[in-house]
C-alpha positions, 0 to 999 in steps of 0.5 A: 306669773306677773306679781313680784315674788318674795325675797329670794336671796341675801348676798353681799349685804343685799336682798333680791327678789324675782320679778314676774315675766311681765316685768322683763317683757316691759323692759326689752331692747331690740335684738340683733340690730348692729354688726361690728361695722355699726358698732365701730361707727358707734364708738367713733360717733361717741368720741368724734366731737372731741376732735372738733372742740374741747381738746384745745382747752388743754393748750391753756393748761399745758401748752402744745408740749404738755397736751401732746405728752398728756395725749400720748399717755392717755392714748396708751391708757385708752388702747390698754383699756379698750383691749381689756373691755373687749375681753370682758364684753365678749365674756359678759355681753349685756346692756350694762357694759362697765357696770355688768363687768364690775357687778360680776367682779366687785359685787353689787357695791362695786357694780353700782359704783361703776354704773354711777360713775358712767352715768355722771360721765354720760349725763354731763358730756352731752351738756358740754357738747351742747355748748360747743354746738352753740359756739359752732352755730353762732360762728356760722352767723345764719339769720343772726342766730346766736348761741343760747339756751334755745339751741341747747333745748332744740338739740336735746328735744330733736335727738331724744325724739329720734332715739325714741323711734328705736335703736336700729334707726338711731344707730343707722342715723348715727353711722351716717352722721359720723361718716360725714364728720370723718369727711369733715376731718379729712377736709380740715386736715388737707386745708390745715396742712397747707397753712401749717407752721411749726412755730405756731405750735409753741407760740404761748409765752412761757411762764415762771413755772418749774420746767417751763419752756416754749414747748412746756410753757406752763412747766411740767405740772402742765402735762398733768393739768392737760390730762382731762382735755387729752381724755376728750379725744377718746372719752366715751368709746367705752360705751360700745359694750352698752350695745351688746344686747342689741348687737348681732353675735355680741361676743364676737362683734363688740370686741371687733367694733370697739378695737376698730373704733379705737384705731380710727380715733388714734389717727384723728386725734393725732391729725387734729392736735398737730394740724389745728395747733400748727395752722391756727397757733396754740395761743389763738385757739387755746380757748376757742369753742370752735378751734378747727374753724378758727385755725383755718381762718375765713376761707371756704374750707373753714366754712365747710368745716364749720358746717360739717363740724356741727355733724361731728358734735351732733354725732357724739351728742346723739350717740352719748344719749344712746349710752346714758339711756342704756346704762340707766336702763340696765341699772333700773332694770336690776333695781339699783335705780327706780324701776320705772326708768327702764320701761321701754316703749313699743319700739323697744326704746327706754323712754324715761331713761332717755328723757330724765338724763336729757332734762338734767343735761339741758339744765347743766348746759345753761351754765354755758361753761363747756370746759367746766362741764368737760372736766366734770364728765372726765371725772366720772369717766376716769373713776369708772375706768379705775373700777373697770380695770380693777374688774378685769384684773379681779376676773382674771385672778378669780375666774381664770376659766371663764369663757373668753372668746377674746383675750386681752394681749398682755392680760393684767399687765395691760389693764394694770397700766390703764388702771394707774393712768386712770387713777392719776386722771381722777386726781387731775380733774381736781387740779383743773377745777376742784369745785366742779370735781368736788360736786361730782364727788358729792353726787356720786356719794348721794347715789351710793347713799341711796343704794346703801339705804334703799335699793340694795334691799330691792334688787331684781334677781332675774335681771340679766346682770344679777343672773350673771352674778348668781351664775358666778356664785353657783359655779364658785360654790360647786368648786 
């Protein structure tokens, strides 16, 4: 059977139909390409660029004290969120990740809203990273190369091409690049420790803001304003469950991978925040595109970190491409977005799902405003975190007997904490750049309008995520 069958179901204000076997055959990912170690490497890879650049803009907003407090709060939020996602990914292993969880818990509207927020995050984050790659390349002063649009174009073209060669190859390349980037952070930490001066941490002059001091130069409000940049230390780790359909034994390996990655990132974030600021000085590195290099000065260690820093930026750029393609693939396969976007090539890589967001990201990178793009990516991320944590709480309450190979310590108390902090983070993006956050909100609204007018009437009932939802409905009806 290859033709589309007639409308088969009406639920939650949506209509779905069953597609023929050839539809899903043209939308298959390669199975069993990643164990938990590769998945942990993927989780670190998503995020590691945040150690090399971007986080330091939080010093402009809150000073060292504001960014430090924000980072502690955000680290706790991410740890709680990761534990919640580990449970949901063990119960619902599919390529949709957070969208799959929300689809089961909150219905098609909630599922699509979550998937859209994640897409905003993952489409914009590589654009921000591309601008940081340009800054690192320019600082190397190779052959007179300067930061420019052609650098952004080159990295997009090269890494989309590698992804099109297949997931197994891409994940292995990511793992190697990430390992190199981690070595770079070790070299940086050793060099920075020798230059560390405690007075450098608080050398931004206090303002007249309420509660201002040398520790909090922009006052208490600076803590809140620094939140989006603290998120950059961990942003995109939630993408690990997007590899579920390509993982070995996903119900076991996805939770192990995401928790292990979080452990590594807690260590690297702490080391970078304290040592880079203490070595280079908060005032000197607060607006730098390559803060680790500037913190070390002109020595040999700085040059080594500069080269390896490119590996860190490339690792995240490369891996977030993987994430946006799998999120777009899942939404398209289920009919929420145009179904042509989920067709895979002979190597089981989703071609247009890699290319289309890449083109959009490249165009955004031409603004050259990495801090603005970072804030926009954080808006999408924080909104998706709110919806995913609500999903965990709803599933615990409504489906207590669902099979959960892994269970979140603390249950809904843990994810409830993450939910509250994530909601505050959404508001913080408006505090930093209200125009950029509003544009993201407009784009989010446009996606939801498309769903309301068109795609909710054309969902694919036999896609994996819709089948998860149908199974839940059938079980509820039996009860």
